C-alpha positions in Angstrom: 0.0 0.0 0.0 0.9 3.7 0.3 2.9 3.0 3.5 5.1 0.6 1.8 5.7 2.9 -1.0 6.6 5.8 1.3 9.0 3.5 3.2 10.6 2.3 0.1 11.0 5.8 -1.2 12.6 7.0 2.1 15.1 4.1 1.9 15.9 5.0 -1.6 16.6 8.6 -0.7 18.9 7.5 2.1 21.0 5.2 -0.2 24.3 6.2 -1.5 24.5 7.0 -5.2 26.6 3.6 -5.5 23.8 1.7 -3.8 21.2 3.3 -5.9 23.1 2.3 -9.1 23.6 -1.2 -7.8 19.7 -1.5 -7.1 19.0 -0.1 -10.6 21.3 -2.7 -12.1 19.7 -5.5 -10.0 16.2 -4.4 -11.0 17.0 -4.1 -14.7 18.6 -7.7 -14.6 15.4 -9.0 -12.8 13.2 -7.4 -15.5 15.3 -8.9 -18.2 15.1 -12.3 -16.6 11.4 -12.0 -16.3 11.1 -10.8 -19.8 13.1 -13.8 -21.0 11.0 -16.2 -18.9 7.7 -14.8 -20.4 9.1 -15.2 -24.0 10.3 -18.8 -23.2 6.8 -19.6 -21.7 5.0 -18.3 -24.9 7.4 -20.2 -26.9 6.9 -23.4 -24.9 3.2 -23.3 -25.3 3.5 -22.7 -29.1 2.3 -19.1 -29.3 3.3 -16.7 -32.0 2.0 -13.4 -30.7 1.9 -9.9 -32.1 3.6 -7.1 -30.1 0.2 -6.1 -28.6 -0.5 -9.7 -27.6 3.0 -10.1 -26.2 2.5 -7.1 -24.0 -0.8 -8.5 -22.8 0.7 -12.0 -22.3 3.6 -10.5 -20.2 1.1 -8.8 -18.0 -1.0 -11.9 -17.4 2.1 -14.0 -17.0 3.4 -11.7 -14.3 -0.1 -11.7 -12.6 -0.3 -15.3 -12.6 3.3 -15.8 -11.6 2.8 -13.5 -8.6 -0.2 -15.5 -7.5 1.7 -18.8 -7.8 4.7 -17.3 -5.8 2.4 -16.1 -3.1 0.7 -19.5 -2.8 4.0 -21.2 -2.6 5.2 -18.8 0.1 1.9 -19.6 2.1 2.4 -23.2 1.7 6.1 -22.9 2.9 5.0 -20.8 5.9 2.3 -23.4 6.7 4.9 -26.2 6.4 7.4 -24.3 8.5 4.7 -23.7 11.3 3.9 -27.4 11.3 7.5 -28.5 11.5 8.7 -25.9 14.0 7.5 -27.8 17.1 9.5 -31.0 16.0 12.6 -28.8 15.4 12.3 -27.1 18.8 11.8 -30.4 20.5 14.9 -31.8 18.9 16.9 -28.9 19.9 15.6 -29.0 23.5 16.5 -32.6 23.8 19.9 -31.9 22.2 20.7 -29.1 24.5 19.2 -30.7 27.6 21.6 -33.6 27.1 24.7 -31.2 26.7 23.6 -29.2 29.8 23.4 -32.5 31.8 26.9 -33.4 30.9 29.8 -31.8 32.7 30.8 -28.7 30.8 34.4 -28.0 29.9 35.7 -25.1 31.9 35.5 -21.8 29.7 38.6 -19.9 29.1 38.1 -16.5 30.7 40.4 -13.5 30.1 42.8 -12.9 33.0 42.0 -9.9 35.2 45.3 -8.3 34.2 44.4 -8.3 30.5 44.0 -4.8 29.3 41.7 -3.6 26.4 43.1 -2.5 23.1 44.1 1.2 22.9 41.0 3.3 22.3 38.8 0.3 23.3 36.5 -0.3 26.2 36.5 -3.3 28.7 33.7 -4.8 26.7 35.8 -4.7 23.4 33.9 -1.9 21.9 36.0 0.7 20.1 35.2 4.3 20.6 35.1 6.6 17.6 
């Protein structure tokens, strides 16, 4: 919606010229890939289209492809939600076993160790 457009525009304005150019190139490559996929799809199903028909076919292909991609995303999200409890149970069991076993002593820095010049005790470097 409008909020998404506004946010994207704001991000675009905040990008460096180099990043903008990289995004343009990425966008152009993606458009070219889609155009090639559309042409291959029309060829594959044996259509010989006029320029006007090709434009209409590209539009419909993109619409249907977007629907398909959204359906696949929803299916993946559903499968992920169904499998997540199994994953969490596996990890819980794995880490419960590890925490029950005696842990190797962790090497800790000696109290006499001093931070790097310009650094803080937590390792952060001040600017």
